N, C-alpha and C positions, 0 to 999 in steps of 0.2 A: 367102430362107427356108430354112432350114438341113434338111437328109433323116436320116433316123434311121437310120444301117448297121443289117445284119442279124445281123453279126459283127462278131470283135474287128480282123481284118486290113483289112476296108473302113472300120472306125474308124479306126485308122489313116494309113490313105491319105486319108481326107478331110481330118483334120486336119494330115497335113503338106501336105496342097492349100492348106488354109488358110493356114499357117502362111510359105508362100512368100512372100507380097509382104510381107504384114505386119511379116516379120521386117527389113526396111528401113527400116520405120516406126521400130521398138523402136531400134534401131541411132541415129535420126534423133535420136528423144526424147531417149535418153542425152545424145547429145553438146549438144543443146540443152538439156537443161534442167543439165547440170555448167556449161556456159557461164554460163548465167541465176544458180547459186547464186554462182559466183566473182564475178559482176558486183554480184550484191543484198549478199557479205560485203563487197565492195571499198565500196560504198556506204554499209554501214552502220559502215564504219570511217572513212571520211568526215564521214557526219554527226555519230559520236562525237564529233570533234576539233573541226569548227565549233560545235554543240552545248558542247563542255567549255571552248570560247574565250567563247563568248557567255557562258554560265553565270559564270564568272570575272569577268566585266566587270559584270555584275551584282552579282554579291556584293561586287566594289571600291567601287561606287557605294554600294550599301546599307550597307558598312563605316564607308565617308565618314561618313554621315549619323548612323552610332551613335555614333560616335568623338564629332562635333559635339555630338550630343544629350548625352552623357556628359559632357563640356567644360563644357555648359550648367549641366548641372545641378548639378554642384561649383561652379561660377562663383555661381548662385544659392543652394547652402548656405552656402558661405562669405558672400556676402554678408547672410543672414540671421542669422549668427553675431555677424558684426561689428556690424550694427546690436543685438543686444542688448547687445552689450558697451558701446557707446554710450548706450544707453539705462542699463542699471545706473552707467554713469559719471558721469552726468547729475543720475541720484536721490542719488547719494554724494556730490556735490561740489556742488550747487546753493548751499548754504548756506556753506561755504567761498570758492567763489569769487565769488559774487553771482548772482543769477538770469538777469543780462542776458549776462556773460560764462559761465555755464555753458550756456544755449540757444544763443549763437553757437559756440562750441567745441564741443557734441555733438549737439543737437539739428539741426543743417545736417548732420553726417556722416551720422547716421541716415538721414535722409530720400534722401540721396545713394544710402546701401546700401542702401534700399529702392526706391528708381527702378531701381539694377542689376539686384535680383531679378527685378524686375516686367518687364525688358526682356529677360533671360534668357531667361525664362518663355515671353514672347511671340515667341520663337524658337525655343524650342523646338517651341510649337504650330504652329509653321508645318511644322517637320521633323516632326513625329510623324503616322504615318498610323494612329493606334489611337483609336476615339471613347472609350475607357477614359482613356485617357492626357491626351485633350484635355481632359474632364471633370476630372480629379485638376485638371491644370493653371487649370483656371477654378476652381476651390475655391481652390486655394492662391493666385491673384492676389487672390479676393476677400477670404478670410482676412487677407492682408497688409495691405490696403485698409482692414479694420477694426482692423488691428492699429494701423497708422500713426494713423487717424482718434483711437482712443481713447488711445493715449501723447499727440499732441498736445493733447488735450482735457485732459490730466492738467497737462502743461507748462505750458497756461494757466491752470491752478486753481491751479499752484503761484505760478504770476506774482502770481495774484489773493492769493494770503495773506500771502505778502511775508515778514519775517524780522525780529526785534524791531522795527528804528524805521522799518521799510518795509510797505506794502501796510495789509489788514486786523489783523493784530497790532500795525505802526505805530498805525494809529489807536485801535484801543482801549485802547494802553498810554498814548497820550498823553493822551486822556481821563480815565485812573484820575490822570494826575499833575496834568491842571487841577483834579481834584477834591480830591489831597491839598494845593495850594496852596491852595486857596479853604477848607480846613477850619484851626481855631484849635487845636491840640495839646493844647495845656492846659485848655481848658475844655470842650473836646469829644471828652473822651478816648474815650468809644463811638464816637462817628463815625469816630474815627480807629481804633479794633480793629477796626470792621466793615467798613471798607476794605480793612487788614491779610488780613483773612479772606476777602474776595475775590481781592485779587492772591496768595493763596495756592492756594485751589482753583484758579483761573484757571491757574496755573501747573503746580498737578498737572495739568491734563488736556493744556497743552502736554507737560508731558513724559509721561503714558500714554494719551491719548486716549478714556478712558472717559466710558462715557455717565454712570457715578455722579457722575464730578469736572464734567461740563456741568451738572448737575442741580443739585449742591453750589452750583456758582458762580453759577447763575441763582435760588438760594434764598436766597444770601447776599446778592446785587443786593436784591430785594425787601426782606430785615429792615433793609439798608442805606434805601433808599427810605424805609422806614417808620419809621426813627430820626430822618431828616430832618424829616420830619412832625411830629415828637414836639418837636423841640429845636431847630430853626432857624426863622426867623421873616423875614419879608421877602424881597426882591428876591433874596438869596442862598440861600435855602429853592429858589426856583423855579429860580433859575440850577443848584446843586447836582443838583435834581431831572433836569431837562432834560441835564446832564452824562452823570446813571446811567442815563438812557433810553439815551441815543449810545453809550454805553460797552456798554450791553446789547445794542440792535442790532447793532452793529460785533461784537461775540463772539457772538451768533448767526450771522451770515454766517460768521464764522469757524469756526463749528463745522458747517454744512451746507456749507461747500467742503469741509472734512476729508470728510465722509460722500460726497460726489460723488467726490472723489479715489478711495476707495476702490472705489466703484461703477464706476470706468472701468479702476481697477488689475486688477481682478478679468476684465474686459471684454477688455484689451490683452494680459493675459498667458492668457485663454482663446485666444484668437487665435492667440498666439504657440505654443499646443501644436498648436493643427491643422495650423498652417504647417508647423512642423518633421517630423509623420509624412509630409507629403504630398511635399516634398523628399525625405526618405529615400528615399520610394519610386522617385518618378519617376530617382532617382540610382541607387539598385541595379537599376533594371527598363533601365536605359541601358546600366550596365555588364553584365549579363547578358545584354543584348539584342546588346552587341558582342562578348561573349566567344563566344557562340553562332553568331555569323556567321564569326568564324574559325574554329571548328572544323568549322562546315559548308564552308568552303573548302578546308579542308585534308582532311577528306574526302571529299569532289568530285574533289579533284587525285587522291588515291590511288584511289578507284573505276576514274576516268575511265585511268589509265594500267594497271589490272588489265583493265578491259573491252578496250583494244585490244590488250594481252598474250594476251589469252585469245580473243579473233575470229581472232588472227594462227593462233593455236594449231590452235584449231579449224575453219580451213578447210584445214590440210593433213591434219588427221584424216577432214574432210567427205569429202576427195576420195579417198584411200584407202576409207571406207566404201563411197563411190556405184559405187565400180567392185566390189567385195566384194558387195554388195548386188545391183547389176544379174547378177553371175552368179551369186549362189545365186538369183533369183529365177527363172531361165531354167530353171536345172535343177530347182527344184522346183514349177514350173508343168506342165514335163513329166511329173513324177512322179505330182502330182495328178489328170492327165489319164489316165496309164495305169492309176492304180488305180482312179478311176470306170468305165474304160470294163467292168474285170474284173467290178465288182461289177455294173453292170445287166446282165451275161453270167450270173452267176451267177441271176437273179433276186431281186436284195436291191433293190428300190425306193425303199429308205429311204438308201441312198448319194448323197450329194453331193460335189460338188465344191469344196475349200476357199480355192481360190486367189481372190484379189482383187486386184486391181491396174486401170489404166487403160490396158490396152494389149488386144492379140488373144486373149490366153491368156482376159484377164477375161470377152472377149465369149463365146468358147466356153466358159469354163465357165458362165456365168450360162443361156446356151441349154439346155444339156444339164442342170441343175437344174432349168430349169422345165421339160422336158420330163416329168424324174422326178417332178415335186411332182405333175403334171395327172395321171399316175397314181396316184399316191399318194391323193391328194384324194378322188378318187371314191369310193375304199376306206375311208377314214376318216370321210367326211363322215356316216353315219348313229349310226356307234359316239360320236362327238363328241357330237350330239345326245342321245342316251339317257344320257350321261354330264352333261352338263349339266343334264338334267331331275333329275335324282337330288339331285345336287349341289344345285340350288335348293331343293328339298323340305326338305333336311336343314339348310339355314340359317334357312329358316323356321320350324320347330320350333324351333330353338336360340334364336333370337329371342323365340320366345314364353316359352321359361322364363325367359331372361333378364329378360324385364320381368316377371314375375310376383315374382321374385327382388329385383327394384330394389323394385317396391311395399313388400314385406316388409322391406327394410333404410330406406327413408323412414322408415316409422313408427315404427320402433325408433328412430332416430336421432332423431326429435322428442319421443320420451319422453324418452329420455335427456338431452337438450338444455331441455326443460322441468325436469326436476330437479334440474340444474346451473345453471339459474338461479333457481329457488326457494333451494335450499343456499347461493349467493353471496350471493344479498339477505340472508340469516340472518346470514352472516358478516359482512356489511359493517355491520349493524345493532348486532351485538354489539364490531365494532372501537370504532366512533364512541361506543358508551358508553363503553367502556374510555378512550378518548381523553379525553371529558369529565372524567371520574371521574381519571386523571393530573393533567389541565391543573388541575381543583379541588383536587386536593394539592400540587401544586407553583406556586401562582399565589392571588393575592387574588382575582382576576376573572376573566372570559372575555368576547372581544368577537370581533365581525364584521363586514365591511364589504361593501358592492356593491360594483360595478363603478365608481362615481360615488364611491365612499370615501364612507358615510354608513353610519351604523351600523344594522344590521339585528337586531343581537344583542347584549346585554350585560346580566351577571348584577351583582347590586346590591353587590359589593364596592368597587365607585368610591363610592359614594355611601352608604357605611356611616354614616360622621363625621356629615355635611352631611345628612341626612334627603331628599336630593331623591330623588325615584321614577325609576327608570331611567329609563321610557318617555318623560320629559321630552325626555331625549338621541337615540332612536329617531328615523332619519330625517336627523340630522343631522353634520356632517362634526367631525374633531379639532379642526377649527381653529374652528367654532364655540362651542366648550366656552370656560368662564373661565379659560384657560391663559395661561400669564404664561412668553410667549418671544419675540425679538426678530427682526424681520422677515426677518434672515439666517436665522435657525433654522428659521424658518418653512419660508422657500424653500429651504432645503435638505432641510428634510422631506418635502416635496412633490415635490422631483424624484426625492428613491428610490421613494414610491408611485409615480408616473407612469411610472416606469422598469420599473416592475412587480418590484421586488428585496423580497428579505427584510432586517429588519432588527432588532435586538436592543439592548435595554438604552438606547431612548429617552426621556431623564431629561426630566422640566419638572415646573411646580409650579403648581397648582389654586388658585383664591381662590374658593371657596363663600361664600354668602351666609349670615352669621352664626357662621361657624368660622374656627377659625386657618389660614393658609394650610397645603396639601399639599403633598409630593411625590410623585409617580410614577412609575414606570418602566413601559415596556410594550414587548414584543417580538411580531412578526408574519412572515406566510409568506402568502405570493400563491398565490392559487388559481387553475386554469382546468380547462377542461371535456375532454371525450374531442378536441374540435376543437381544441386547445391556445388557445382562446378566453380569455382574461384574465375571471374571474368575482369578483374581490372579493380581500380579506382575512379571513384569520383568526388569534388570537394572543391572547395570555395579558397582565396588568398585573401589579404588586406597589405595595402602598405603602411608599414609604422615607423616610418624614418622620422618624422617631426615625433613621435613619442619615444623613440629612443634618444634623440636629442633632446627632448627636455629632461630625462631623467640623468645624460649626461653632466647638462648644465647643472642642474638641482645638488648632483655628487660632490662638483666642483665647490659650489656656493657652500655645502655643509661643511666643506674643509678651509675652505678660505675666507680671507677677510675681505669684505666688499668693499670696504672703501679704499684699501691702498693693495689689493689684489694679494697680499702674504698670508702664509698660511697661518689655521686660528691656532686656539690652544689645542684642539683634538688632534689634529696633524702634527703637531709639534710635540706632543705625549709621542705619538707613534713614532716618529723619527729619532727622536732622544732616545725612547727604549730600544731600537735599532742599532743605535752607535753605542750604547751601554752594553747591549748584547755583543756587540763585535770587542769595544774594548775590555770587555771580562775574559775574553776566549783569549784574545791573542796579548793582554797584558799591556793595554794600550791608555792614553788618558784622554779624557773629553772634557773639554771649558763648555763651560754654561756662564753668558754674561747676560745679567740684567740690566735695562738700561731705561731710563727716564728723562724725558725732555725736561729741561730747568725754565720754568717761568713760564712754562708755556700757555698756564691760565690767562696771563698776560694778553698773550696774543689773541685768546677768544673773548676777551672782553674789550682791548681796545677796537680790534678790527672785525670782528663778529664772527660766527662757529663757521661758514664759507670758507671764510680766509686760513681758520684753524685745520681745515679739512685738507685744502692745498698744500699747508705746511705738512701736514703730517702724510700726505701722498708723497712730497718731497723728501721727506728723511727718510722714507721707507725705501725711495730709490737710491736716494746716499748708502744707505745701512749696505742693499743687495747687492752695491758694485764696490763697496770696502771690503767683501769677503770674496772665499772662493765659491765657486760655483756648487762644489761638494758640499759648503756648509749651510745651515740653515738659519734665516732669521722669520721670526715671525711676530706678530701683533696680537698680545693679550686683551688689547682695548684701552681707552684713552690714551695717552702717550707711552704707554710701555711697551717695549719688544722685548722679546730675549732670542738669543744666537746661541746656537749650537754650532761647536768647534770641534772638530775632530780629526786624528789623525796628524796631529801636529807632534813634533820629535820633542819639544822642552818648552821650557820659558821663553826663552829668548825668541822663540816663535811667535808665542802667544802676544807677548810685548808687542814685537811688530805689528799684530794685527790689532790691536787695542790701541796701538796709537794711530795706525790709515783710519779705524774708526773715529776716533776722537777728533781728527782733522779734519775729515767731511763733516764732523756735527759742526765744528765749529765757523767752517767757512758759512760766509752770511747771505741773505736770500733775499727777496723783493717781495714784499708783500702790500698790495694795491699802493706801487710805487713808493714805497718806503724801504729802506734797507734795512734787515734786521739782523743781530746775532743771536744765535738761541746755544745757549749749551746743552749738554747733558750730562748726567752722572750713573755712572756703571758698577754692577757690582759684581765680580768673578766668582764663582766656585768650580771645584775640579773635581773629578772623580779616577781615582777612587776614594781619593785623602776624604773630601768633605760629607761626602754622601754615594750610597751603591744605587738609588730608586730617582726616577726622573721625579718625583716631585719634592723629595727631599732636596736635591740638587736646585731647582727652582726657587725652594725656601731661604735656602742659605744665599744663594746668588742676591735674591731680594733683600734680604736681610742688610749682607755686603752695600747693595745701592744705597738704603737707607743712610749707613753710615757715610756716605759719600757725599751726602745729602747735608748732613751733619756735618759734616769736614767742612764747609765750603760752597759746595757744588760745583760742576764742572769738573769732576774728578773722578779717578775708579779706586773703587778699592777692592781687596782680596778677602775675602772670607776668612774669618780666624775663627776658632773654638772660643767660645766666651772667657777664658782664663786667658785665654792667648792676646786678646782683644784685635780691634780690626785697624790694620796699617794703611797707611795711603802710599802710592804708586802711582799716580796720576800726574800730570802737568801743575807745576805749582804756580805757571805764571796764567792762567786763567781769569777769566774773567770773573770765576766765583760766581754764576749763577744771574747774575746779574741780565735783564733785559736791556739791551743797550739799542737804542734807535736811533738812525743816522740819516736825516734828509736827503733824500735826491736828489 
């Protein structure tokens, strides 16, 4: 218990008495504290070194894992790229090397690389500690399995197809040859033409793979069977029909197999496109993690060195600081105690000792402060109670005023909000009306779909021609309308709708009852509510039938001669190349005839160009009538015509065809009331004897035609090489190119 002295001298003596023994404790505390501080700093330094070594070891282990992961990622990427290269090598060379050779050479290597990629991914899964990476690895492995399964299915389907004399192609080709062997070419020319038409449409499908060519082939088979039933009797008719059915069956299997190949190709290409981003993400993540590990080790080493150096320097400074602090602490404590004693002696009870510390001076200061506080509290207690009551009353008055003002503000805000809602609603209604007017101006009709892609709104522009009421289509989907699209086109459009993506200019043909087909183009935007939930589509549509018809007319004009309607040079080149490709594959002969009208210039000079145009049109019709439907006649310009005769078995057939042409050309025709005889000079070139490409054959036939003109005109010349000469084989009793006019 400390008694309060009555004057300053007694106070000072009391303080000195109290400080006599504790001064020793203060010195001991100083020594112990300084020693503890030094020991702690030493311990911190040792712990820092140990922690650094431990951290470096852990980072080295982590780095080893990251480097291996990066190596495995790169290995899987390389394996997948190599597998894709073998995939393309197989598809490009199985016709050249044969299916079995290409399969053993490339498919085995592809499977080995896919197995290597899977093994690398499995090792990465073991090393990976990330749930996200493990998930991506699993998805990549699944995608690789899908890719391998789909590609092997494509390989097996190619083996089923075969090539030329193998597989399905060999089977239906063999049936066609058996049919050809049973036909009597001389007595049954119509059946032979039917067979040639079937083979031509078949080759068109093999070259182009179009559904149109498949349908044409099936139609030609049906016509062939119908002609057999009409012109053949007995067991040979049954045999021919049986062979035709077997041919149609094998050809149908070939078409279905091609369709399956297309589906499987899309499947493994889709899987490959999924695998590559996964592998790239795994590789980039592994490389980034490896780089981050290296940076972390380097930064950790630099930080540890800085800590050790800083701790050493701080230890020296701390020793100096402790000595200075203790000295100042004692001096300050004595000065503050003296100041406190003087204040109390002067009667100022607010005086306090501000010294704070865990030593004897602190105990003394707290005791003196408690003494002064006890005296002061008794005086201030009543004053404080009165002040608190006044403050509480003031706060209550302010709260009441604030609540009244808040109620006014709330009522005002509600009124403003209602006004804004009404204004915004009116603006939205006007905006919707403007949008509908603009849609009506920029399109033929407007449409809306719900979240299940069924029509909920449709203007009558789409049914303007058919007369069908629009209510007939409300509640139906677009694919329930009479729209002509392939399954692949429908699948693509449905994928866009299910992904809730915008689309524009989606074109399709509509076949309404009792009207001609119409072409439509629609565009649409997905709609979402305030919670971003998909609510359907709305959009516009246009009638593009006239544009499509114009495009078809332009395409026809680009490939046909305007005056005669015959194929022009471009279409001739295309058909001749097709015939040469087929003939080269099946060792057939193609005949190219180059014809020029004799003395046609005399027609133009005598009767005028309009009469000349009529003569050209008449000659074009005669040429078309003189050759088979499967052959081609084209106008190159002026009075020059080229004919391509394919599938003629021997020279006698072509001689008969040329004789028919010459006979048709030599018939008289009437021009402006005058009967006119016009001859023609024809040059003939054959594939492959005279050339193997279209341009060469046309040039050879042209050269033979000029020789025919030099040989007296109105005759036929077969092309011979320069050392062999040009041989005449036409009608020697012709009018020799002279223009003969007979008065009618």
